[in-house]
N, CA, C and O atoms as CSV, one atom per row, in Angstrom:
chain,resi,resn,atom,element,x,y,z
A,1,MET,N,N,117.319,95.798,60.078
A,1,MET,CA,C,117.644,96.567,61.260
A,1,MET,C,C,118.980,96.065,61.810
A,1,MET,O,O,119.201,94.860,61.935
A,2,THR,N,N,119.848,96.990,62.130
A,2,THR,CA,C,121.165,96.604,62.634
A,2,THR,C,C,121.115,96.393,64.143
A,2,THR,O,O,120.115,96.692,64.796
A,3,HIS,N,N,122.219,95.870,64.685
A,3,HIS,CA,C,122.261,95.553,66.118
A,3,HIS,C,C,122.083,96.795,66.991
A,3,HIS,O,O,121.388,96.740,68.006
A,4,TRP,N,N,122.693,97.897,66.614
A,4,TRP,CA,C,122.589,99.082,67.465
A,4,TRP,C,C,121.162,99.611,67.507
A,4,TRP,O,O,120.736,100.168,68.518
A,5,MET,N,N,120.422,99.441,66.414
A,5,MET,CA,C,119.014,99.855,66.416
A,5,MET,C,C,118.191,98.959,67.343
A,5,MET,O,O,117.295,99.435,68.040
A,6,ASN,N,N,118.500,97.664,67.345
A,6,ASN,CA,C,117.800,96.739,68.247
A,6,ASN,C,C,118.027,97.128,69.713
A,6,ASN,O,O,117.100,97.113,70.522
A,7,TRP,N,N,119.268,97.472,70.034
A,7,TRP,CA,C,119.576,97.899,71.392
A,7,TRP,C,C,118.776,99.152,71.771
A,7,TRP,O,O,118.253,99.248,72.881
A,8,LEU,N,N,118.687,100.101,70.848
A,8,LEU,CA,C,117.963,101.338,71.145
A,8,LEU,C,C,116.461,101.107,71.279
A,8,LEU,O,O,115.802,101.751,72.096
A,9,VAL,N,N,115.919,100.190,70.479
A,9,VAL,CA,C,114.493,99.855,70.605
A,9,VAL,C,C,114.224,99.219,71.969
A,9,VAL,O,O,113.234,99.543,72.624
A,10,LEU,N,N,115.111,98.309,72.396
A,10,LEU,CA,C,114.950,97.692,73.716
A,10,LEU,C,C,115.087,98.730,74.833
A,10,LEU,O,O,114.342,98.699,75.812
A,11,ALA,N,N,116.038,99.642,74.678
A,11,ALA,CA,C,116.206,100.700,75.683
A,11,ALA,C,C,114.962,101.586,75.736
A,11,ALA,O,O,114.521,101.960,76.823
A,12,GLY,N,N,114.400,101.919,74.598
A,12,GLY,CA,C,113.172,102.717,74.565
A,12,GLY,C,C,112.015,101.996,75.229
A,12,GLY,O,O,111.209,102.612,75.927
A,13,GLY,N,N,111.930,100.682,75.011
A,13,GLY,CA,C,110.890,99.894,75.675
A,13,GLY,C,C,111.033,99.928,77.193
A,13,GLY,O,O,110.038,100.009,77.914
A,14,LEU,N,N,112.276,99.867,77.677
A,14,LEU,CA,C,112.492,99.944,79.122
A,14,LEU,C,C,112.160,101.331,79.677
A,14,LEU,O,O,111.657,101.455,80.794
A,15,VAL,N,N,112.442,102.360,78.897
A,15,VAL,CA,C,112.088,103.715,79.340
A,15,VAL,C,C,110.572,103.844,79.466
A,15,VAL,O,O,110.077,104.472,80.402
A,16,ILE,N,N,109.844,103.259,78.537
A,16,ILE,CA,C,108.374,103.288,78.615
A,16,ILE,C,C,107.889,102.519,79.840
A,16,ILE,O,O,106.997,102.986,80.547
A,17,LEU,N,N,108.466,101.343,80.100
A,17,LEU,CA,C,108.090,100.578,81.291
A,17,LEU,C,C,108.447,101.330,82.572
A,17,LEU,O,O,107.742,101.235,83.577
A,18,GLU,N,N,109.545,102.075,82.523
A,18,GLU,CA,C,109.961,102.855,83.690
A,18,GLU,C,C,108.909,103.882,84.080
A,18,GLU,O,O,108.724,104.166,85.264
A,19,MET,N,N,108.228,104.435,83.103
A,19,MET,CA,C,107.186,105.421,83.395
A,19,MET,C,C,106.065,104.818,84.233
A,19,MET,O,O,105.386,105.536,84.968
A,20,PHE,N,N,105.865,103.518,84.130
A,20,PHE,CA,C,104.823,102.858,84.914
A,20,PHE,C,C,105.309,102.458,86.304
A,20,PHE,O,O,104.511,102.369,87.237
A,21,SER,N,N,106.617,102.217,86.447
A,21,SER,CA,C,107.115,101.765,87.746
A,21,SER,C,C,107.545,102.918,88.641
A,21,SER,O,O,107.280,102.891,89.843
A,22,GLY,N,N,108.201,103.926,88.086
A,22,GLY,CA,C,108.614,105.081,88.866
A,22,GLY,C,C,109.753,104.838,89.835
A,22,GLY,O,O,109.861,105.560,90.826
A,23,THR,N,N,110.613,103.850,89.595
A,23,THR,CA,C,111.693,103.551,90.532
A,23,THR,C,C,113.074,103.940,90.031
A,23,THR,O,O,114.014,103.949,90.825
A,24,PHE,N,N,113.239,104.255,88.785
A,24,PHE,CA,C,114.497,104.626,88.134
A,24,PHE,C,C,115.413,103.438,87.841
A,24,PHE,O,O,116.398,103.611,87.123
A,25,TYR,N,N,115.137,102.252,88.358
A,25,TYR,CA,C,116.025,101.119,88.108
A,25,TYR,C,C,115.948,100.657,86.654
A,25,TYR,O,O,116.973,100.321,86.062
A,26,LEU,N,N,114.762,100.637,86.076
A,26,LEU,CA,C,114.661,100.265,84.660
A,26,LEU,C,C,115.361,101.296,83.783
A,26,LEU,O,O,115.896,100.955,82.728
A,27,LEU,N,N,115.358,102.533,84.208
A,27,LEU,CA,C,116.073,103.576,83.477
A,27,LEU,C,C,117.579,103.312,83.503
A,27,LEU,O,O,118.267,103.555,82.512
A,28,MET,N,N,118.085,102.824,84.616
A,28,MET,CA,C,119.513,102.501,84.705
A,28,MET,C,C,119.868,101.330,83.783
A,28,MET,O,O,120.926,101.336,83.154
A,29,ILE,N,N,118.998,100.339,83.701
A,29,ILE,CA,C,119.231,99.215,82.784
A,29,ILE,C,C,119.137,99.707,81.342
A,29,ILE,O,O,119.876,99.233,80.479
A,30,ALA,N,N,118.238,100.652,81.074
A,30,ALA,CA,C,118.137,101.232,79.726
A,30,ALA,C,C,119.418,101.968,79.359
A,30,ALA,O,O,119.835,101.943,78.201
A,31,ILE,N,N,120.046,102.622,80.327
A,31,ILE,CA,C,121.337,103.270,80.060
A,31,ILE,C,C,122.368,102.218,79.667
A,31,ILE,O,O,123.189,102.453,78.781
A,32,GLY,N,N,122.328,101.068,80.318
A,32,GLY,CA,C,123.212,99.966,79.931
A,32,GLY,C,C,122.947,99.508,78.509
A,32,GLY,O,O,123.883,99.190,77.775
A,33,MET,N,N,121.689,99.470,78.113
A,33,MET,CA,C,121.359,99.069,76.740
A,33,MET,C,C,121.823,100.111,75.727
A,33,MET,O,O,122.219,99.759,74.616
A,34,VAL,N,N,121.780,101.371,76.093
A,34,VAL,CA,C,122.315,102.410,75.207
A,34,VAL,C,C,123.825,102.223,75.062
A,34,VAL,O,O,124.377,102.438,73.983
A,35,ALA,N,N,124.491,101.824,76.144
A,35,ALA,CA,C,125.926,101.530,76.050
A,35,ALA,C,C,126.164,100.329,75.138
A,35,ALA,O,O,127.143,100.299,74.393
A,36,GLY,N,N,125.272,99.339,75.194
A,36,GLY,CA,C,125.358,98.206,74.267
A,36,GLY,C,C,125.163,98.653,72.832
A,36,GLY,O,O,125.810,98.133,71.924
A,37,ALA,N,N,124.270,99.621,72.620
A,37,ALA,CA,C,124.067,100.175,71.273
A,37,ALA,C,C,125.318,100.896,70.796
A,37,ALA,O,O,125.671,100.818,69.620
A,38,ALA,N,N,125.987,101.596,71.703
A,38,ALA,CA,C,127.225,102.285,71.330
A,38,ALA,C,C,128.305,101.275,70.952
A,38,ALA,O,O,129.072,101.494,70.014
A,39,ALA,N,N,128.358,100.166,71.692
A,39,ALA,CA,C,129.332,99.120,71.353
A,39,ALA,C,C,128.997,98.496,70.008
A,39,ALA,O,O,129.899,98.193,69.227
A,40,ALA,N,N,127.716,98.298,69.725
A,40,ALA,CA,C,127.307,97.738,68.433
A,40,ALA,C,C,127.612,98.716,67.311
A,40,ALA,O,O,128.034,98.312,66.227
A,41,PHE,N,N,127.402,99.991,67.564
A,41,PHE,CA,C,127.696,101.006,66.555
A,41,PHE,C,C,129.197,101.066,66.270
A,41,PHE,O,O,129.613,101.391,65.158
A,42,GLY,N,N,129.999,100.751,67.278
A,42,GLY,CA,C,131.453,100.717,67.106
A,42,GLY,C,C,131.956,99.452,66.441
A,42,GLY,O,O,133.160,99.303,66.234
A,43,GLY,N,N,131.061,98.540,66.103
A,43,GLY,CA,C,131.450,97.330,65.392
A,43,GLY,C,C,131.908,96.188,66.273
A,43,GLY,O,O,132.531,95.251,65.775
A,44,MET,N,N,131.624,96.230,67.558
A,44,MET,CA,C,132.015,95.157,68.475
A,44,MET,C,C,131.150,93.919,68.222
A,44,MET,O,O,130.017,94.040,67.757
A,45,PRO,N,N,131.682,92.727,68.528
A,45,PRO,CA,C,130.867,91.508,68.391
A,45,PRO,C,C,129.738,91.481,69.435
A,45,PRO,O,O,129.784,92.200,70.433
A,46,LEU,N,N,128.744,90.651,69.188
A,46,LEU,CA,C,127.550,90.592,70.035
A,46,LEU,C,C,127.888,90.284,71.494
A,46,LEU,O,O,127.266,90.837,72.401
A,47,GLU,N,N,128.864,89.410,71.726
A,47,GLU,CA,C,129.232,89.062,73.101
A,47,GLU,C,C,129.746,90.287,73.860
A,47,GLU,O,O,129.406,90.489,75.026
A,48,ILE,N,N,130.554,91.092,73.201
A,48,ILE,CA,C,131.091,92.302,73.825
A,48,ILE,C,C,129.962,93.310,74.054
A,48,ILE,O,O,129.933,93.983,75.085
A,49,GLN,N,N,129.039,93.418,73.105
A,49,GLN,CA,C,127.897,94.324,73.267
A,49,GLN,C,C,127.096,93.956,74.516
A,49,GLN,O,O,126.732,94.821,75.313
A,50,MET,N,N,126.831,92.663,74.673
A,50,MET,CA,C,126.063,92.201,75.831
A,50,MET,C,C,126.830,92.431,77.133
A,50,MET,O,O,126.246,92.807,78.149
A,51,LEU,N,N,128.143,92.203,77.091
A,51,LEU,CA,C,128.962,92.422,78.272
A,51,LEU,C,C,128.973,93.905,78.659
A,51,LEU,O,O,128.843,94.245,79.835
A,52,VAL,N,N,129.127,94.777,77.670
A,52,VAL,CA,C,129.114,96.222,77.936
A,52,VAL,C,C,127.760,96.641,78.504
A,52,VAL,O,O,127.704,97.396,79.475
A,53,ALA,N,N,126.677,96.161,77.913
A,53,ALA,CA,C,125.336,96.512,78.397
A,53,ALA,C,C,125.132,96.034,79.834
A,53,ALA,O,O,124.575,96.759,80.659
A,54,ALA,N,N,125.585,94.813,80.133
A,54,ALA,CA,C,125.413,94.265,81.480
A,54,ALA,C,C,126.243,95.034,82.504
A,54,ALA,O,O,125.744,95.383,83.574
A,55,VAL,N,N,127.500,95.296,82.180
A,55,VAL,CA,C,128.382,95.983,83.129
A,55,VAL,C,C,127.879,97.402,83.400
A,55,VAL,O,O,127.809,97.823,84.554
A,56,VAL,N,N,127.533,98.135,82.353
A,56,VAL,CA,C,127.055,99.512,82.539
A,56,VAL,C,C,125.713,99.514,83.269
A,56,VAL,O,O,125.495,100.351,84.146
A,57,GLY,N,N,124.818,98.603,82.928
A,57,GLY,CA,C,123.517,98.534,83.598
A,57,GLY,C,C,123.644,98.211,85.072
A,57,GLY,O,O,122.986,98.837,85.904
A,58,ILE,N,N,124.485,97.239,85.408
A,58,ILE,CA,C,124.685,96.880,86.816
A,58,ILE,C,C,125.364,98.018,87.568
A,58,ILE,O,O,125.000,98.324,88.704
A,59,PHE,N,N,126.355,98.646,86.929
A,59,PHE,CA,C,127.053,99.760,87.574
A,59,PHE,C,C,126.098,100.917,87.870
A,59,PHE,O,O,126.089,101.445,88.982
A,60,THR,N,N,125.298,101.309,86.884
A,60,THR,CA,C,124.391,102.445,87.104
A,60,THR,C,C,123.305,102.108,88.129
A,60,THR,O,O,122.911,102.970,88.914
A,61,ALA,N,N,122.818,100.860,88.129
A,61,ALA,CA,C,121.816,100.464,89.125
A,61,ALA,C,C,122.418,100.465,90.527
A,61,ALA,O,O,121.749,100.842,91.490
A,62,THR,N,N,123.679,100.043,90.646
A,62,THR,CA,C,124.348,100.060,91.944
A,62,THR,C,C,124.567,101.486,92.429
A,62,THR,O,O,124.361,101.783,93.606
A,63,VAL,N,N,124.982,102.365,91.531
A,63,VAL,CA,C,125.167,103.773,91.901
A,63,VAL,C,C,123.834,104.373,92.348
A,63,VAL,O,O,123.786,105.110,93.333
A,64,LEU,N,N,122.766,104.064,91.639
A,64,LEU,CA,C,121.446,104.568,92.037
A,64,LEU,C,C,121.055,104.043,93.413
A,64,LEU,O,O,120.546,104.791,94.247
A,65,HIS,N,N,121.292,102.761,93.646
A,65,HIS,CA,C,120.906,102.154,94.918
A,65,HIS,C,C,121.650,102.793,96.092
A,65,HIS,O,O,121.087,102.939,97.177
A,66,ARG,N,N,122.892,103.167,95.883
A,66,ARG,CA,C,123.690,103.766,96.953
A,66,ARG,C,C,123.435,105.261,97.117
A,66,ARG,O,O,123.851,105.855,98.112
A,67,SER,N,N,122.759,105.870,96.154
A,67,SER,CA,C,122.487,107.306,96.240
A,67,SER,C,C,121.268,107.557,97.126
A,67,SER,O,O,120.603,106.619,97.565
A,68,ARG,N,N,120.986,108.830,97.380
A,68,ARG,CA,C,119.814,109.155,98.196
A,68,ARG,C,C,118.514,108.854,97.470
A,68,ARG,O,O,117.467,108.740,98.108
A,69,PHE,N,N,118.557,108.722,96.138
A,69,PHE,CA,C,117.348,108.415,95.377
A,69,PHE,C,C,116.990,106.932,95.450
A,69,PHE,O,O,115.846,106.559,95.194
A,70,GLY,N,N,117.948,106.096,95.792
A,70,GLY,CA,C,117.696,104.663,95.874
A,70,GLY,C,C,117.236,104.206,97.234
A,70,GLY,O,O,116.805,103.064,97.391
A,71,LYS,N,N,117.319,105.075,98.220
A,71,LYS,CA,C,116.935,104.698,99.573
A,71,LYS,C,C,115.507,105.153,99.845
A,71,LYS,O,O,115.145,106.302,99.591
A,72,SER,N,N,114.715,104.243,100.360
A,72,SER,CA,C,113.347,104.620,100.700
A,72,SER,C,C,113.362,105.371,102.024
A,72,SER,O,O,114.106,105.029,102.943
A,73,ARG,N,N,112.548,106.375,102.102
A,73,ARG,CA,C,112.451,107.170,103.323
A,73,ARG,C,C,111.319,106.609,104.166
A,73,ARG,O,O,110.142,106.786,103.851
A,74,ARG,N,N,111.687,105.944,105.220
A,74,ARG,CA,C,110.674,105.370,106.096
A,74,ARG,C,C,110.420,106.334,107.249
A,74,ARG,O,O,111.323,106.667,108.017
A,75,THR,N,N,109.197,106.764,107.348
A,75,THR,CA,C,108.821,107.629,108.454
A,75,THR,C,C,107.726,106.948,109.253
A,75,THR,O,O,106.935,106.166,108.725
A,76,ASP,N,N,107.702,107.259,110.521
A,76,ASP,CA,C,106.680,106.714,111.397
A,76,ASP,C,C,105.385,107.486,111.156
A,76,ASP,O,O,105.296,108.671,111.479
A,77,SER,N,N,104.397,106.825,110.597
A,77,SER,CA,C,103.156,107.517,110.239
A,77,SER,C,C,102.389,108.002,111.457
A,77,SER,O,O,101.546,108.890,111.337
A,78,THR,N,N,102.664,107.436,112.630
A,78,THR,CA,C,101.955,107.889,113.823
A,78,THR,C,C,102.426,109.263,114.271
A,78,THR,O,O,101.737,109.930,115.042
A,79,ARG,N,N,103.609,109.704,113.790
A,79,ARG,CA,C,104.160,111.006,114.179
A,79,ARG,C,C,104.297,111.968,113.011
A,79,ARG,O,O,104.772,113.088,113.199
A,80,ASP,N,N,103.901,111.573,111.829
A,80,ASP,CA,C,104.128,112.378,110.631
A,80,ASP,C,C,102.919,113.267,110.344
A,80,ASP,O,O,101.845,112.753,110.031
A,81,PRO,N,N,103.069,114.592,110.444
A,81,PRO,CA,C,101.929,115.477,110.176
A,81,PRO,C,C,101.517,115.498,108.706
A,81,PRO,O,O,100.427,115.971,108.386
A,82,ASN,N,N,102.363,114.997,107.807
A,82,ASN,CA,C,101.976,114.910,106.401
A,82,ASN,C,C,101.015,113.753,106.161
A,82,ASN,O,O,100.271,113.757,105.180
A,83,VAL,N,N,101.025,112.767,107.048
A,83,VAL,CA,C,100.129,111.614,106.932
A,83,VAL,C,C,98.858,111.845,107.733
A,83,VAL,O,O,97.759,111.547,107.266
A,84,ASN,N,N,99.009,112.374,108.936
A,84,ASN,CA,C,97.874,112.573,109.824
A,84,ASN,C,C,97.802,114.048,110.205
A,84,ASN,O,O,98.670,114.553,110.917
A,85,LEU,N,N,96.784,114.725,109.740
A,85,LEU,CA,C,96.673,116.170,109.928
A,85,LEU,C,C,96.367,116.579,111.366
A,85,LEU,O,O,96.448,117.762,111.695
A,86,ASP,N,N,96.014,115.621,112.231
A,86,ASP,CA,C,95.744,115.952,113.627
A,86,ASP,C,C,97.027,116.239,114.404
A,86,ASP,O,O,96.987,116.928,115.423
A,87,ILE,N,N,98.146,115.726,113.944
A,87,ILE,CA,C,99.413,115.929,114.648
A,87,ILE,C,C,99.799,117.399,114.555
A,87,ILE,O,O,99.826,117.987,113.474
A,88,GLY,N,N,100.096,117.976,115.713
A,88,GLY,CA,C,100.418,119.397,115.774
A,88,GLY,C,C,99.233,120.262,116.171
A,88,GLY,O,O,99.402,121.450,116.446
A,89,GLN,N,N,98.038,119.687,116.205
A,89,GLN,CA,C,96.847,120.444,116.605
A,89,GLN,C,C,96.778,120.529,118.130
A,89,GLN,O,O,97.438,119.764,118.834
A,90,SER,N,N,95.985,121.453,118.623
A,90,SER,CA,C,95.854,121.666,120.067
A,90,SER,C,C,94.624,120.957,120.604
A,90,SER,O,O,93.627,120.784,119.902
A,91,ILE,N,N,94.716,120.551,121.865
A,91,ILE,CA,C,93.601,119.923,122.563
A,91,ILE,C,C,93.602,120.436,123.998
A,91,ILE,O,O,94.658,120.561,124.618
A,92,ASP,N,N,92.409,120.734,124.524
A,92,ASP,CA,C,92.285,121.222,125.899
A,92,ASP,C,C,92.001,120.050,126.825
A,92,ASP,O,O,91.094,119.254,126.579
A,93,ILE,N,N,92.786,119.953,127.894
A,93,ILE,CA,C,92.641,118.891,128.885
A,93,ILE,C,C,92.227,119.532,130.204
A,93,ILE,O,O,92.868,120.473,130.673
A,94,GLU,N,N,91.141,119.015,130.805
A,94,GLU,CA,C,90.655,119.573,132.068
A,94,GLU,C,C,91.242,118.861,133.276
A,94,GLU,O,O,91.670,119.513,134.228
A,95,THR,N,N,91.270,117.535,133.252
A,95,THR,CA,C,91.815,116.770,134.378
A,95,THR,C,C,92.605,115.578,133.852
A,95,THR,O,O,92.390,115.117,132.731
A,96,TRP,N,N,93.517,115.092,134.676
A,96,TRP,CA,C,94.309,113.902,134.352
A,96,TRP,C,C,94.030,112.815,135.376
A,96,TRP,O,O,93.796,113.110,136.548
A,97,ILE,N,N,94.053,111.568,134.945
A,97,ILE,CA,C,93.969,110.427,135.855
A,97,ILE,C,C,95.391,110.128,136.302
A,97,ILE,O,O,96.318,110.137,135.492
A,98,ASP,N,N,95.561,109.865,137.591
A,98,ASP,CA,C,96.897,109.615,138.138
A,98,ASP,C,C,97.566,108.454,137.398
A,98,ASP,O,O,96.920,107.462,137.059
A,99,ALA,N,N,98.841,108.594,137.162
A,99,ALA,CA,C,99.590,107.581,136.410
A,99,ALA,C,C,99.569,106.232,137.111
A,99,ALA,O,O,99.611,105.200,136.441
A,100,ARG,N,N,99.504,106.205,138.452
A,100,ARG,CA,C,99.470,104.935,139.172
A,100,ARG,C,C,98.155,104.202,138.928
A,100,ARG,O,O,98.121,102.972,138.942
A,101,GLN,N,N,97.075,104.943,138.705
A,101,GLN,CA,C,95.783,104.319,138.440
A,101,GLN,C,C,95.690,103.812,137.008
A,101,GLN,O,O,95.011,102.820,136.745
A,102,SER,N,N,96.365,104.481,136.085
A,102,SER,CA,C,96.240,104.103,134.671
A,102,SER,C,C,97.326,103.146,134.213
A,102,SER,O,O,97.311,102.698,133.067
A,103,GLY,N,N,98.276,102.823,135.099
A,103,GLY,CA,C,99.277,101.831,134.743
A,103,GLY,C,C,100.470,102.380,133.984
A,103,GLY,O,O,100.966,101.711,133.077
A,104,GLY,N,N,100.942,103.549,134.310
A,104,GLY,CA,C,102.123,104.080,133.631
A,104,GLY,C,C,102.056,105.581,133.456
A,104,GLY,O,O,102.328,106.333,134.392
A,105,ARG,N,N,101.709,106.007,132.301
A,105,ARG,CA,C,101.639,107.440,131.999
A,105,ARG,C,C,100.282,108.015,132.409
A,105,ARG,O,O,99.287,107.293,132.465
A,106,PRO,N,N,100.249,109.317,132.695
A,106,PRO,CA,C,98.956,109.958,132.974
A,106,PRO,C,C,98.044,109.907,131.741
A,106,PRO,O,O,98.490,110.141,130.618
A,107,THR,N,N,96.777,109.601,131.968
A,107,THR,CA,C,95.802,109.509,130.877
A,107,THR,C,C,94.556,110.299,131.241
A,107,THR,O,O,94.378,110.722,132.383
A,108,THR,N,N,93.704,110.488,130.252
A,108,THR,CA,C,92.409,111.132,130.459
A,108,THR,C,C,91.544,110.857,129.237
A,108,THR,O,O,91.977,110.195,128.293
A,109,ARG,N,N,90.332,111.365,129.264
A,109,ARG,CA,C,89.463,111.344,128.085
A,109,ARG,C,C,89.093,112.787,127.813
A,109,ARG,O,O,88.764,113.540,128.730
A,110,ALA,N,N,89.149,113.170,126.541
A,110,ALA,CA,C,88.882,114.565,126.191
A,110,ALA,C,C,88.153,114.634,124.862
A,110,ALA,O,O,88.292,113.759,124.007
A,111,MET,N,N,87.371,115.696,124.708
A,111,MET,CA,C,86.672,115.932,123.443
A,111,MET,C,C,87.649,116.530,122.435
A,111,MET,O,O,88.351,117.499,122.724
A,112,TYR,N,N,87.678,115.939,121.266
A,112,TYR,CA,C,88.500,116.467,120.180
A,112,TYR,C,C,87.761,116.197,118.881
A,112,TYR,O,O,87.426,115.048,118.594
A,113,ARG,N,N,87.504,117.208,118.108
A,113,ARG,CA,C,86.773,117.133,116.835
A,113,ARG,C,C,85.413,116.461,117.007
A,113,ARG,O,O,84.990,115.674,116.160
A,114,GLY,N,N,84.738,116.773,118.094
A,114,GLY,CA,C,83.382,116.289,118.302
A,114,GLY,C,C,83.270,114.869,118.809
A,114,GLY,O,O,82.170,114.317,118.850
A,115,ALA,N,N,84.382,114.261,119.197
A,115,ALA,CA,C,84.352,112.889,119.700
A,115,ALA,C,C,85.205,112.797,120.962
A,115,ALA,O,O,86.114,113.599,121.176
A,116,LEU,N,N,84.896,111.813,121.784
A,116,LEU,CA,C,85.645,111.582,123.009
A,116,LEU,C,C,86.832,110.669,122.699
A,116,LEU,O,O,86.651,109.563,122.190
A,117,TRP,N,N,88.032,111.127,123.003
A,117,TRP,CA,C,89.261,110.388,122.701
A,117,TRP,C,C,89.976,110.016,123.998
A,117,TRP,O,O,89.881,110.723,125.001
A,118,ASP,N,N,90.698,108.889,123.958
A,118,ASP,CA,C,91.641,108.572,125.024
A,118,ASP,C,C,92.887,109.405,124.777
A,118,ASP,O,O,93.383,109.472,123.653
A,119,VAL,N,N,93.387,110.033,125.818
A,119,VAL,CA,C,94.556,110.907,125.696
A,119,VAL,C,C,95.606,110.431,126.687
A,119,VAL,O,O,95.299,110.126,127.840
A,120,GLU,N,N,96.836,110.372,126.226
A,120,GLU,CA,C,97.954,109.959,127.073
A,120,GLU,C,C,99.025,111.037,127.014
A,120,GLU,O,O,99.312,111.585,125.950
A,121,LEU,N,N,99.608,111.335,128.158
A,121,LEU,CA,C,100.639,112.363,128.231
A,121,LEU,C,C,101.998,111.751,127.905
A,121,LEU,O,O,102.358,110.701,128.436
A,122,SER,N,N,102.741,112.412,127.035
A,122,SER,CA,C,104.088,111.922,126.735
A,122,SER,C,C,104.980,112.151,127.949
A,122,SER,O,O,104.644,112.949,128.823
A,123,GLY,N,N,106.090,111.473,128.009
A,123,GLY,CA,C,106.915,111.404,129.208
A,123,GLY,C,C,107.484,112.698,129.737
A,123,GLY,O,O,107.738,112.791,130.938
A,124,GLU,N,N,107.698,113.696,128.911
A,124,GLU,CA,C,108.445,114.865,129.366
A,124,GLU,C,C,107.596,115.954,130.020
A,124,GLU,O,O,108.160,116.908,130.555
A,125,ASP,N,N,106.285,115.856,130.001
A,125,ASP,CA,C,105.425,116.920,130.523
A,125,ASP,C,C,104.750,116.515,131.830
A,125,ASP,O,O,104.636,115.333,132.156
A,126,LYS,N,N,104.308,117.535,132.565
A,126,LYS,CA,C,103.612,117.309,133.829
A,126,LYS,C,C,102.104,117.271,133.577
A,126,LYS,O,O,101.598,117.993,132.718
A,127,PRO,N,N,101.383,116.424,134.331
A,127,PRO,CA,C,99.931,116.304,134.137
A,127,PRO,C,C,99.156,117.433,134.810
A,127,PRO,O,O,98.556,117.237,135.867
A,128,VAL,N,N,99.172,118.598,134.202
A,128,VAL,CA,C,98.408,119.741,134.701
A,128,VAL,C,C,97.342,120.083,133.666
A,128,VAL,O,O,97.550,119.855,132.474
A,129,PRO,N,N,96.198,120.629,134.101
A,129,PRO,CA,C,95.170,121.019,133.130
A,129,PRO,C,C,95.687,122.126,132.214
A,129,PRO,O,O,96.530,122.932,132.606
A,130,GLY,N,N,95.168,122.149,130.996
A,130,GLY,CA,C,95.558,123.196,130.061
A,130,GLY,C,C,95.504,122.724,128.623
A,130,GLY,O,O,94.895,121.703,128.303
A,131,ARG,N,N,96.151,123.487,127.770
A,131,ARG,CA,C,96.160,123.187,126.340
A,131,ARG,C,C,97.453,122.443,126.001
A,131,ARG,O,O,98.546,122.859,126.385
A,132,PHE,N,N,97.301,121.323,125.267
A,132,PHE,CA,C,98.432,120.500,124.870
A,132,PHE,C,C,98.441,120.343,123.352
A,132,PHE,O,O,97.437,120.585,122.682
A,133,THR,N,N,99.582,119.938,122.830
A,133,THR,CA,C,99.737,119.695,121.395
A,133,THR,C,C,99.762,118.197,121.145
A,133,THR,O,O,100.431,117.454,121.864
A,134,ILE,N,N,99.034,117.751,120.128
A,134,ILE,CA,C,99.021,116.332,119.770
A,134,ILE,C,C,100.352,116.006,119.093
A,134,ILE,O,O,100.701,116.605,118.076
A,135,ARG,N,N,101.092,115.050,119.667
A,135,ARG,CA,C,102.401,114.672,119.136
A,135,ARG,C,C,102.341,113.405,118.289
A,135,ARG,O,O,103.122,113.236,117.352
A,136,GLU,N,N,101.409,112.520,118.628
A,136,GLU,CA,C,101.376,111.206,117.996
A,136,GLU,C,C,99.975,110.634,118.148
A,136,GLU,O,O,99.239,111.003,119.064
A,137,ILE,N,N,99.609,109.727,117.241
A,137,ILE,CA,C,98.333,109.028,117.354
A,137,ILE,C,C,98.614,107.536,117.262
A,137,ILE,O,O,99.181,107.059,116.279
A,138,GLN,N,N,98.213,106.807,118.296
A,138,GLN,CA,C,98.377,105.355,118.325
A,138,GLN,C,C,96.987,104.740,118.418
A,138,GLN,O,O,96.389,104.680,119.492
A,139,GLY,N,N,96.489,104.287,117.284
A,139,GLY,CA,C,95.140,103.742,117.231
A,139,GLY,C,C,94.126,104.832,117.508
A,139,GLY,O,O,94.020,105.797,116.751
A,140,SER,N,N,93.368,104.678,118.611
A,140,SER,CA,C,92.385,105.703,118.976
A,140,SER,C,C,92.859,106.504,120.186
A,140,SER,O,O,92.052,107.104,120.896
A,141,ARG,N,N,94.150,106.510,120.413
A,141,ARG,CA,C,94.724,107.226,121.550
A,141,ARG,C,C,95.606,108.364,121.054
A,141,ARG,O,O,96.487,108.170,120.216
A,142,LEU,N,N,95.350,109.557,121.589
A,142,LEU,CA,C,96.167,110.724,121.265
A,142,LEU,C,C,97.299,110.820,122.280
A,142,LEU,O,O,97.055,110.783,123.486
A,143,ILE,N,N,98.518,110.942,121.808
A,143,ILE,CA,C,99.672,111.163,122.673
A,143,ILE,C,C,99.975,112.656,122.600
A,143,ILE,O,O,100.275,113.184,121.529
A,144,VAL,N,N,99.896,113.330,123.741
A,144,VAL,CA,C,100.032,114.786,123.750
A,144,VAL,C,C,101.249,115.203,124.564
A,144,VAL,O,O,101.767,114.438,125.378
A,145,GLY,N,N,101.686,116.418,124.329
A,145,GLY,CA,C,102.805,117.002,125.064
A,145,GLY,C,C,102.826,118.487,124.805
A,145,GLY,O,O,101.960,119.018,124.109
A,146,GLY,N,N,103.805,119.153,125.360
A,146,GLY,CA,C,103.967,120.572,125.086
A,146,GLY,C,C,102.890,121.433,125.694
A,146,GLY,O,O,102.193,122.152,124.979
A,147,HIS,N,N,102.738,121.373,127.023
A,147,HIS,CA,C,101.733,122.191,127.710
A,147,HIS,C,C,101.999,123.668,127.452
A,147,HIS,O,O,103.136,124.131,127.548
A,148,ARG,N,N,100.937,124.405,127.122
A,148,ARG,CA,C,101.073,125.855,126.870
A,148,ARG,C,C,100.372,126.640,127.943
A,148,ARG,O,O,100.373,127.870,127.908
């Protein structure tokens, strides 16, 4: 087996490992190994092959890291309706406890999905009875807003 075949076998092994990790970084290193195979196929000495593989692998991994695919999307799960299906749902509020009694924001207890929940009003709305939209969930407390 020649050097370029060895490089391609190693690159194939990294592609297989990439399927288990799902991050694309091993794929970028595999691209570097394919570049090393190209250098070996061109008759370059082993040191140059390794240098080409390292430079191309590091370059492609850096490009991936700086792209939108390399950045993790961090979302606040307490406000994300894709994580918590209750966000965006409606809840009926009959009365509010005065904010001075509850220590800040207006609060109440309300039935939602067959259970009694602590409910807190978000800052921009007035504490009037009616239907509100769940904006966020913090532990066992519903943060609501958007009086309709």
